[in-house]
N, C-alpha and C positions, 0 to 999 in steps of 0.2 A: 504492500500500499504506499503510495506517495501522494503529495499535496500539489495543487495547481494556486500559487500566491499570485493576488492580484493586489499592487499596491500604487496607490494615487494614480489610478488611469484616468486620463483625461483624453477625450476623443472628439472631433467635429469634423464635419464634410466640409470642403473647400468652399467658400462662397456663403457658407451659412454664420448667421451670428449667433445661433445655440449651440452649444456642446451638447452632444448624445450622451456622453458621461462626464462628469466633473470631479476629479479628484476621489475616485472610488477605490475602495478596499474591502478585500474579503478572500477567503480561501475556500476550497472545495477538495475533497478525496477523491483520486482517480478510480476508487472501486465503488463509488455512488452510482445509484440510478437516481439521476438529478433530474426533477422537472423543472423547466424555464418558464415562468410564469410573468406576464405584464400587459398592459395594454398596447393596441396598434401602435405603432412607431415610436415606443420606448427604447428600442435597440436591441432587441432579442438577436435578431438575426445580424445585424451589425457587430454585437459582440461576438458570434461564431466566425464571422469574417476576420475580425482581429486576431481572434486566437488563431486562425488557418494564415496569419501572416499577408492578408490582403491590403491592409490600411497600415500605414504608420500612426503611431500616438506617442504620447508622453506617459512617464510613469514607467512601471515594470511590471510583466508578467514571466512569474518562475514556474517552470513545469519539466519534469524529468522524462517525461514521455511524449509522443509525438500525437499530432490530431489528424484525425479522418472526418470527412462531412459527407453527409446525407442530405439532399441530392449532389452527385457530382454533375459536372456539366458533360452532356452528351452532344457532340456536333451533329449538325444535319448530314454530314457525310458519313459519321460514324453511325448514326441512327438507320442507315440505310442497309447496314450490315448486320448478321448476327452478333449478339452480346459476346460469343465465345472468341471472335475475332479481335473485337477492339478493347476488350477489359485488360487484356497486358498493357493497352498504350495509358488506360487511367491510373491502373496501380500494377507496375511491372513485377512485383514480387508476390502478386496474389495467384495461386495456383488452382486449377480447375478443380479437382477433386475437392478441395475445401467449398466452392462455390456450390457443389453439386450437394454436399453433406447440408450446407445451411439453406438451400432451397428446398430440402425435403423437409426440414423443420418448419418452413412456411407453407406445406402442403403443396410443393410444386415438384415436380419432374424435371430433369435434366433438360427435356426436349425443348423449353423455352429458351435456352440457350442458342439454337441452332435456328432459330427463325429470325427474320428480319426484326431488328427492335423496334421499327416503327410501325408494325403490324400487330404488335403485342398492345392487350389492354393496359389502363392505367393502373390496375392491380398487379398485372405481371412484371411491367417496369418498375414498379415500385419493389417488389420482391426481390428483382435480379440486382437492384442498386442496394437495398439492405444486405442481401447474402454477400455482396460485395464488401461492403462496409465492414463487417465482421468477419470477412476472410482475410483481412489485411494485416493479421499479426496484433502485436501487443500495441495499440494504439488506445487513445483516449476519444470516443466517438462523439460527433456533434451531428444530431438527428433533427431536421428542420422540418416539422409538419408532414409526417408520413403518410397520414391517414387522409388528405385532402384528396377530392374527387375518386374516393374509393367506395365500393357497394360495401353494404353491412357484412358479408361473409369474408371479404378482403380485409376489412377492419379488425374482425376478430381475428384473423390468423396473425395480423401484424401484431396484435395485443397480446396474443399467446408467445410470438416469437419473443417480443421485448421482455416479457415477464420472466422468460429464462435467462436473460443477459444482465450484465452489468458494465460500469466503465462507461457511462455516457452521460451526455446532456440531452433531454428531450425537450425540444420546443413544441407545444401543442397547445390548441384551444380546447381539445377535447377532454373533459373531466373524466370521463369513463377510462379512457386511456390513460391519463394522469395518475388516476386513484389505481389503476391494476398495475403500472410498470415501474411506480418511482417509489423511493424511500426517503426521499429528501426535495428539499425544494429551494430553488433561487428565485427570489421575487423581486421584480422591479416595481416598487412602490412610485407614487407620485413623487415624494421627494427623499425617497430612502431606498436601500437595498438589504433585505432579508436574507439570510440562510437558514433553514430551519429543518429540522428532523420531521420525517413523515409524508404523507403524500398531500393531494390536493386538498381533500376532504377535511385533512386533519390541520392543515394550515388555515384553510377558509374558516372552519370553526373557531379557532384561536383568534383570527383576524377580526370576527364578528365580536368576539368578547373583549377585545383591546379597543375597538371602535366605539363600543358602547360605554366602556370606563373612559375613554377620552372625551366623548361627548359629555358624559356627567360631568366629569372633572372642568369641562369647559363652561358648561352651564352655572358650577358652583362658582368658578373665579368670575365668570360675568355678572351672576348676580351681587357678588362681594364687592365687586369693583362699582356697581351700580350704587351701593349703599354708602360706600365709602365717598364716592362724588356728591351723594347727596348731602353727606354730612359734612365734608370739606366745603361745599358751596355754602350751607348755612353758618358754619363755624366763621368763614371769611366774610360773611354779610354781617354777623355780629361784631366781629371785630374791627368793619369799617364804619358801623354804627358807633361803637363804643370811641373810636379815634375821633368822631367829628365832636364829640361831647367835651374835648379837652380846651377848646378855646370858644371863651364866652359863656355866662350864665346867668340866671334871673336870681340876685340876691334875696327878693321877697319870697319866690318859690322854693329857692334852694339854700335856704339859710344856713344849713350846716355844712356847706361848702365853700371851700377858700381857695386861694391861688395855690397853694401846695398840693390840691388834690390832682392837679394835673401830671405830676409824677406817676401817682398811683394808678391812673387812667392808662399812661402810655405802658406803664410794666405790664398791667392787664390785658392791653392790646397784643404787646409783645408775645405774650404767653399765646394767647389765642391764635396769633400767626404762626407760631412754632409748630402749635398742634395741626395747622393746615398743612405745613410742609411735612409733617411725620404721616400724613394721610396720604398726600401726593408719594411720597415715597413709596407706601405699602400698595398704592394703585399701580404705580410703575413695576413693583414686584411680582403683582398679580397678572399684570399684562405679559411680563416675560415669561412667566410660567403657562401662560394661555397660548402662547406663541407655539406653533409647531403641533399643538396637540390636535388639530383636525388636517394637518398636512396630506397624512396618507390616507385619508378616509376615501373610499370608494362609493359615492352614493349613486345608487342604481335608479334613475330616474323614471318614471312612469311614461311609456311610450303610447300615443294615440294614432287612430287612423281616421280619416274623412270620407267614409263611403257614400255611393250613391245608390238609391233604390231604383231597381229596374221594373217596369211594368208587367215583365213576363217572369214565370217562375222557374222554368227551364232555360239557363242562360248558354249552354253549352251543351250537345246532343251527338253522341256517336252511335252508327249502327254499321255493323259488320266491317269496321274501317280498319284497314291497313297500309301499310306504304312499302314500296320496294325502293332501292336507290339503283341509277345507271341501267344497263340492261339485264341484270340479275332478274330471276324470277322468284326467289326466295324473299319473303316477305320479313321485314324487320321484326315484328311481332304477330302472332296469332289475331284474327279479326276480334276487334274490340265493340262492344255494345255497352255503353252506359252513358248517363247524364250528369251534368252538374247544374243542381237546383239552388236557388235562393236559400240561404241559411245552412249551407253544408262547407266544410273545411275538408278538402280533397288532398292526400298525400300521394303522389307518384313514388311508388317504391319498387325497386327492382335491381338487377345486377348490373354493371358496368356494359354499357352497350346493347341494353334489351330496349331502348328506343323511348326513354323517358322524354330527352330534351327534343326528339323528333317529333312527339307527340304535342308538345308545346308550340313549337314551329308552326305546327298544322293549325292550332287554334289563332296563332296570331296571323298567319297567312289568311284565312277565312275570314278575320276580323279587320283586315286592312291594317295591322300593327308589323307586320314583318318588315324589318329593315333591309333586306336583300332577297332576292327571289329563291325560292325553295327549290331544291335540285332532286326530288324525289317523286314517284309516281304513286299518287293515291287510288284506292279502291274502297269501295263502301260510301258513307255518308258522313261527314262531318259538319254540323251545323252551328253557327252562333247566333243569339239574339241579335236583332237588328239594332243600330245604334249602341252596341256595346261597348263601353269606354273600359280599357285595361290599362292597369298600370304594372309594368315588366321589369322584373331584374335578372339581368342576363349573367352567366355564368363569367363571361368575357370581359375583362375591364380594359383591354388593351386599347380601347377606342375612346378611352378618357384623354381628354387634352385641355389646356387652357387652365383658367382657375374654377374656382367655385361659382364666382359672381357669373362666368360664360354658361356653365351648366344651367343656372338659375334662368338666363335669358333665353336660352335654347328651348327649355321646357316650360317658359312661362310661369315661373315660381317666383315667389317674393324671397329675395337674398336673407334678409333677417331672421325669417322663420326656417329657413333650410338651414343658417348657422346656428339656430337656437337648438334644432335636433341634433345636428351634429356635434354640439357642445354638451348634449346629454347622453351621447353615445361615447362622450371621453374624448373628443377630438379636442387638442389645445388651440388656444386662440392663434398663436403665432401659425398654426398650420394653415389656417383657412385663407391666408393671404400667398400660399405657394401654389405652384402648378401641381394639377393632379397626376402628371406624369412623374413627377417626382416622389409622389406618396409610395408607402409600402403596399404590398396587396391588399392587408387589412384596411387599412386607410382608404384605398380605392373602394372598396366595396362600401364603405359607409357613406358617402355621398348617395350612391345608387339606392341604398336602402332608405336614407333620409328623404330623396326626393319621390320615392314610390309612397312613402307615410303621408307625404304633403300634397300627394296626387289625389284628388276626389276620383273614385273609379268604381265600376260595378263589379270588376271581377280583379282581383290580386295574383299575380303568377310570378311566383319567385322561383327560380332555377338555381337550387345550391346556394341559398343566400349566407349561411353561416361559413361557409368555406374563408379560411384566414381571419375570420371574426374573433377578437378576443373573449375570454370568458366571462367578463362582466358586460359586455354588450349582447353575448350570447342567452344570459341569464334575463336582460331585459327582453329580448325578442320573444324568448319562451314564456316569459309572462304575458305579455301582449298576445300571444295566440291562446293561452290557458284560459284568460279571462274574457276573450274577445267573445261578443255576442253578434255573431255576423248578420248582415243583411244581404251577404253575398257570399262566394267562395274563394278559398285559397286554393292555388295548386303549386305543389313545390315538390323538389327531389332531393 
């Protein structure tokens, strides 16, 4: 067992006014199964890149082991070849028999190593790259979002596989995966960094306790500060009134007073003013203790929708519907017959490549919302209600360009409202002025989600909306779906 020591790490991207890390220090053991948690844009993937030596930084990182990362970059040229041919180019010391052993643990045979990489499913590609990662000898593994775009069965295989491994950092927003596969957590809070024993649920339970205590302490200090300020203000007023009586008096009404009384009044005033200063010092001490109490609290704001009510009960109807691509006679899925009614929430569930996104494209095409022509042939019937308004979240974020303001202008949305929802989803204010192409993948998803929530629609279609989204924003969206009393349907994969 050895340690990775991080001391006074400071890193910022060229041209950025904000540092991603500022004088960060912590240590981790190389045999830990470490979950890496934090809001989108906090620097999780950046930190993995720093460990891999891709960026220069100030401070020191000391490690007695090397690092290897998932996913590793596969070029377009390599992807046209079988993995067995180009894997030595990625890791020269990787032996094929080790790969085959690792793949068997992932429930795959060696056969997928000998097919062109670009013909494999997302799950098969992920399993090959994970097997490669753990076939490279004694390395500390850096694993970034291994379950994105995977179907449920592939997620389970990856979870089982990682449960039997150790010596890695796992960046993931999948709480089930973090609970099953990790025994420590490294957490990028809003203003600090935690390293704790236990999985995500253990950390989250402890955090909720700490947050409740911090809020209670903050409220106690706030009330005490209020009382002290009232008392200081009242004492200061008494001192001022008392001081004004030093000069001038009515000898008839105040026959017990003489000139020498002025010194007594001055001493009394000075004593009152001293008491005010003591109160002000107590106020400053309470404010100092109050500062930072709420800096790391994650407030999960309640999200809302603005649905429209359609005059028809059935808004989407499929009858013996299927599609084929190109010249193939083989349908993507068996003929489907079902409908989407008002008041329903529909989940599209199935393995990778079974046609979920194709079905969504068919609905968008028939409703006039398709961004580009469809390249499949339909059989059967797909009908959508006339005048159906759809709010759609695409899997693909590569089209996002320009600022958040330009997205609002393109979609006819109010900028202040969109920014409010983005802030509720944990987006930093400084991020709102940057171009969206410079966002992390999770940060790119949030403007799409915010725009969808802000768009009045009859039907909301969300295609894998939670990919790359941080755990706190996932909780918000899950709560929205749980408490939502729909006038329309959700379709999601």
